[in-house]
N, C-alpha and C positions, 0 to 999 in steps of 0.2 A: 639492513635487510635481514629478514628472518628466514633461515633455511630449514627450520624444523629439525627433524632427525637427520636430514642429509646435511652434510657439511661441505663447505667450499674447499676444494683442494688447494694446497700450497704449491705453487708452480715450481719452487726451487727444490723442495725435499720430496715431493710426490706423495706426501702424507696429507690426509684431511684433518679437520679439527677434532675428529673423534678418535684419532690415533691409528686408523686403518691405512693400509697401503693400497694405492691404485695400481693395478696391473693392466696396462694397455698394450702389452706386447702381442704381436701377431701370432706367435706360437700358441699362446693360451687360447686365443679365439679359434684358431684352427682345430685344436684338440677338442674343444667343446663342440664344434660343429661336427667333427668326425664321430664323436661319441653320440651325438644326437642322431646322426644318420645310421649308425650301427644299432642304436636302440630301437629304431623302427623295425628293423629286420628281426629283432629279438622279441617282438610283441606276439601275443597269442593270435591276434587278427591276421598278422602277416603270415605266420606259420600255418594257420588254418586255410587261408586263401591259397597259398602256394601248394599245400598238400592237396587241396581240391583240384587245382589246375593240373598238377602232376597226375592225379587219378584220372581226370578227364582225358588227358593226352595219352595215358597208358591204355585206357579203354578204346580210344580211337585207333591206336596202332594195332591193338588186338583185333578189332573189327576188320581192319584192312588185311591183316595177316590171315584171318579165318576166311574172308571172302576170296583171297588169292588162292588159298589152299583148296577151296571148293571148286575152283575153275578147272576146266579140262586143260590138257597140255596145249592144245591148239589155241584156246582162249588166252592162256598165260603168255604164249609166244606172241600172239597178236597184240596183247597189251604192251609188252616190252618193245615190240617193233614200233607201235604208235608213239610211245613215249620217246623213243630214240629219234624218230622223225620230227616230232614236235621240238625237241631240244636242239637238234642240229639246225632246223629252220629258224628257230628263235635266235640262236647265236649268229646265224648269217644275217638276220634282219638287224641285229644290233651292230654288226660290223658294217653293213651297208649304211646305216645311219651315221656312223662315225666318219666315214670317208666320202659320203655322198656329195658334200659341198665342194670337194676338191676335183670332182670329175667334170669334164667338159659336157655340154648339153647332149651330144649324141651318145656318149657313154652312159649318161644318166638314164637314158631311155632303154639302153640294152642291158646294163648290169643287173638290175634287180631281178628280172625274170631268169636270166642265166644263173645267177648265184642261187636263187631259190630252187631252181631245177637241180643244180649240183648238190645243194644241201639235202633235197629230198632223196636223191640217188645215194648220197653218202650215208644218210640216216638209215635207209632201207637196206642197202647192200653191203655196207661196211660196218657201221656202228652196231646195228641190231644183231647180226650174227655173233659179234664179239660179246655183246652183253648177254645174249642168250647162253653163250658158252660159259660166261662167268656165273650166271644164275643156275647152271645145270643142276647143282645139288639141291636147290630149293624148288625146282620144278617137279610136277607130277610125272611119274614114269608112264611111258606108252606101253601098252600090252599088245 
C-alpha cells in the first residue's frame, strides 16, 4: 500500500514512518476546541455585531427612560400599578398551574377565580404602593 506523504503509525511506539509523534490525548483536543471557541469572540465580525446590539439596547432603554420622564405623575403611578397587577396575577397563574392537578374537582372550579381575585387585590393594594414608594425618587414631583 502506498500512503503518499501520510505514513501509517506504528501501534507500539506512537510514531509514524516520517518520524512525527501522534498526540491523541483528550487534553490537546479540548484545548484546541476552547481556543477555536475563544477565537470566534475575538473576530471583528463578533465585536461589530455585539457593539451594534449593545448600542441598540442602550437606545431602547434611553427611549423608555425619556418616555417615562415625560409622563405625568398620575400616568407614572398608573403604569407602575398596572405592571404590579400583571406581575402578581402572572405569578398566581403559574402557581395555579403547578398545583391544579392535585386539587379535587370542586376545588378546581373555585380556586382559579379566587386566587386571581386575591392576586389582583394584592397587586393593586399591597405591591403597587410599595413599588411606588421605592420609585419615589424617579417619579415626577406633583405641584
